[in-house]
C-alpha positions in Angstrom: 88.5 95.5 101.3 88.2 92.6 103.7 87.4 89.1 102.7 84.9 87.9 105.4 85.2 84.3 104.1 88.2 84.0 106.3 86.2 84.7 109.4 83.5 82.2 108.3 85.9 79.4 107.5 87.4 79.3 110.9 85.2 79.2 114.0 86.2 80.8 117.3 85.9 83.9 119.3 89.1 85.4 117.8 87.7 85.4 114.3 84.3 86.7 115.4 86.1 89.5 117.3 88.2 90.3 114.2 85.2 90.4 112.0 83.3 92.7 114.3 86.3 95.0 114.7 86.8 95.2 110.9 83.1 95.7 110.2 83.0 98.6 112.6 86.3 100.2 111.6 86.5 103.5 109.8 88.1 103.6 106.3 91.2 105.1 107.9 91.4 102.3 110.5 91.0 99.7 107.7 94.0 101.2 105.9 96.1 100.9 109.0 95.0 97.3 109.4 96.0 96.5 105.8 99.4 98.1 106.4 99.7 95.9 109.5 98.9 92.8 107.5 101.4 93.8 104.8 104.2 94.5 107.3 103.7 91.3 109.3 103.6 89.3 106.0 106.8 90.9 104.9 108.4 90.1 108.2 107.3 86.5 107.8 108.5 86.6 104.2 105.0 85.5 103.1 105.0 86.8 99.5 101.4 86.0 98.6 99.9 87.6 101.7 102.2 90.7 101.5 101.5 91.1 97.8 97.7 90.8 98.4 97.8 93.4 101.1 99.8 95.8 99.0 97.3 95.2 96.2 94.5 96.2 98.5 96.4 99.4 99.3 96.8 100.1 95.6 93.1 99.4 95.0 92.2 101.9 97.7 93.9 104.8 95.9 91.8 107.6 94.5 92.9 109.8 91.7 90.2 112.5 91.6 91.4 116.1 92.1 94.8 117.5 91.4 96.2 117.4 95.0 94.8 113.9 95.5 96.1 112.7 92.2 99.7 113.7 93.0 99.7 111.9 96.4 98.0 108.8 95.0 100.5 108.6 92.1 103.4 108.8 94.6 101.8 106.1 96.8 101.2 104.0 93.7 104.8 104.1 92.8 105.9 103.2 96.3 103.4 100.3 96.5 104.5 98.9 93.1 108.1 99.2 94.3 107.3 97.3 97.4 105.5 94.6 95.4 108.6 94.3 93.2 110.9 94.0 96.2 108.8 91.2 97.7 109.0 89.4 94.3 112.7 89.8 94.6 112.5 88.5 98.2 113.8 91.8 99.5 111.3 91.8 102.3 113.4 94.0 104.6 113.2 97.0 102.3 109.5 96.5 101.7 108.9 96.3 105.5 110.8 99.5 106.1 108.9 101.5 103.4 105.5 100.1 104.5 106.3 100.8 108.2 107.2 104.4 107.4 104.1 104.9 105.3 102.0 103.4 108.2 103.6 105.7 110.7 102.8 108.7 108.5 99.1 107.6 108.2 99.0 107.3 112.0 100.2 110.9 112.3 97.5 112.1 109.8 94.7 110.3 111.7 
């Protein structure tokens, strides 16, 4: 889920700290971190980084089991919509949706 090349390319304590934090994070914590990256990237109107973060969220979806399949399908639709909005440079709407989803994840955790 995380490309550790970033941490290796740049030296410094911050990158080592981030790498350690990410490597020790639970899967739920990693999802929140990906949401954070997507939201910040949308706020900065960084299409590539926002799109990549949303793609990571899409790739993390699981479709096994009836209840899980319904939730994952709904999330997939929202993520694809957010990607479409970032392509259209409608970063504000994508930010709002991703922020609400992140807040929901925090309540679940």
